[in-house]
C-alpha positions in Angstrom: 98.7 74.5 15.7 95.9 75.9 13.8 93.3 75.1 11.3 95.7 76.0 8.5 98.0 73.4 9.5 95.3 70.8 9.8 94.8 71.5 6.2 98.0 71.7 5.3 98.4 68.1 6.2 94.7 66.6 5.1 93.9 68.7 2.2 91.1 71.2 1.6 89.0 68.9 -0.4 85.3 69.2 0.9 82.1 67.0 -0.2 79.4 68.9 -1.2 75.8 68.7 -2.4 73.1 70.7 -3.8 70.0 71.8 -1.7 68.0 69.8 -4.0 69.7 66.7 -3.5 67.5 64.0 -1.8 68.3 62.7 1.5 68.8 59.2 0.2 71.5 60.7 -2.5 73.2 62.5 0.2 73.2 59.8 2.5 75.1 57.4 0.0 77.6 60.0 -0.7 78.3 60.2 2.9 78.7 56.3 2.6 80.7 56.2 -0.5 83.1 59.2 0.5 83.8 57.6 4.1 82.6 61.4 5.7 80.3 61.9 8.5 79.0 65.5 7.0 78.5 67.3 3.7 78.1 70.9 2.8 75.3 72.0 1.2 76.3 74.6 -1.4 73.7 76.7 -3.6 76.2 78.1 -6.1 79.2 79.3 -4.2 77.3 80.2 -1.2 77.3 77.9 1.6 73.6 76.6 2.6 73.9 74.5 5.3 75.5 71.3 6.4 74.1 67.4 6.9 75.4 65.2 8.8 74.7 61.5 9.6 73.2 62.3 13.2 70.7 64.6 10.8 69.7 61.8 8.5 69.0 59.4 11.1 66.8 62.2 13.2 64.9 62.6 9.9 64.0 58.7 9.3 63.5 58.6 13.0 60.7 61.4 12.8 59.3 60.8 9.3 60.2 57.2 8.5 60.9 56.1 5.0 59.6 59.2 3.3 62.6 61.1 4.8 64.8 59.7 2.1 62.7 61.5 -0.9 62.8 64.8 0.9 65.1 67.5 -0.2 68.2 67.5 1.9 67.6 71.4 2.2 64.4 70.0 4.7 66.9 68.9 7.2 69.9 70.3 6.9 71.3 72.6 9.6 71.3 76.0 8.3 72.9 78.3 11.3 76.2 77.1 10.9 79.0 77.4 12.8 82.4 78.0 10.8 86.3 78.3 11.7 88.8 80.1 9.8 92.6 79.1 9.4 93.9 81.3 12.1 92.1 79.3 14.5 93.7 77.3 16.9 93.2 73.7 17.8 92.1 74.5 21.6 89.4 77.1 19.7 88.5 74.2 18.1 87.9 71.9 20.8 85.8 74.8 22.9 83.8 75.7 19.7 83.0 71.7 18.9 82.4 71.0 22.5 80.4 74.0 23.3 78.3 73.4 20.2 78.1 69.8 20.2 79.1 69.6 16.8 81.3 67.6 14.8 82.4 69.4 11.7 83.4 73.0 10.9 84.0 74.2 7.6 86.5 76.6 7.1 85.6 79.6 5.6 88.0 82.6 3.9 86.4 85.8 2.8 83.1 84.4 2.6 84.0 81.1 0.8 84.3 77.2 1.7 88.2 76.6 1.7 87.9 73.4 3.7 86.6 71.5 6.5 87.9 70.1 9.9 86.2 67.0 12.2 86.6 66.4 15.9 88.7 63.7 14.5 91.2 65.9 12.5 91.2 67.8 15.9 92.1 65.0 18.2 94.6 63.5 15.8 96.4 66.9 16.0 95.7 67.3 19.6 97.8 63.5 20.0 100.5 64.5 17.7 101.3 67.7 19.8 101.3 66.2 22.9 103.3 63.2 21.6 106.0 65.5 20.6 105.7 67.8 24.1 106.5 64.1 25.6 109.2 63.3 23.4 111.1 66.8 23.9 110.7 66.6 27.6 112.4 62.9 27.2 115.2 64.5 25.5 115.8 67.3 27.9 115.9 65.0 30.8 118.2 62.7 29.4 120.7 65.3 28.1 120.9 66.8 31.7 
């Protein structure tokens, strides 16, 4: 299975924010939209990503003052991305090796979706269940 298949099932909507939004605003956005990361867009360009962990780290290091910072001060700028043709095993390796939980999907330099570790695990479980069911059908037919 591929990233494209995952996006066909879950949709391509991505929660985004601007670099000048405050950490507090982005934290509220994460909570209200029930997501773990927000892609930071500077116009049509991906500027970075901010996760719940980034916010927790900023508050731990800077205290309450962190909430007033522009999110650009805490976002991850060196972004890992994927494409619709990447496979579930590719994503699992990339996420594990880089210790990340969210990968923006990019096509021709444009944001076209996002996949999370939850999406990847859900897909892998579905694949394993399908394989098990097929194996049972094969054995029962034999």
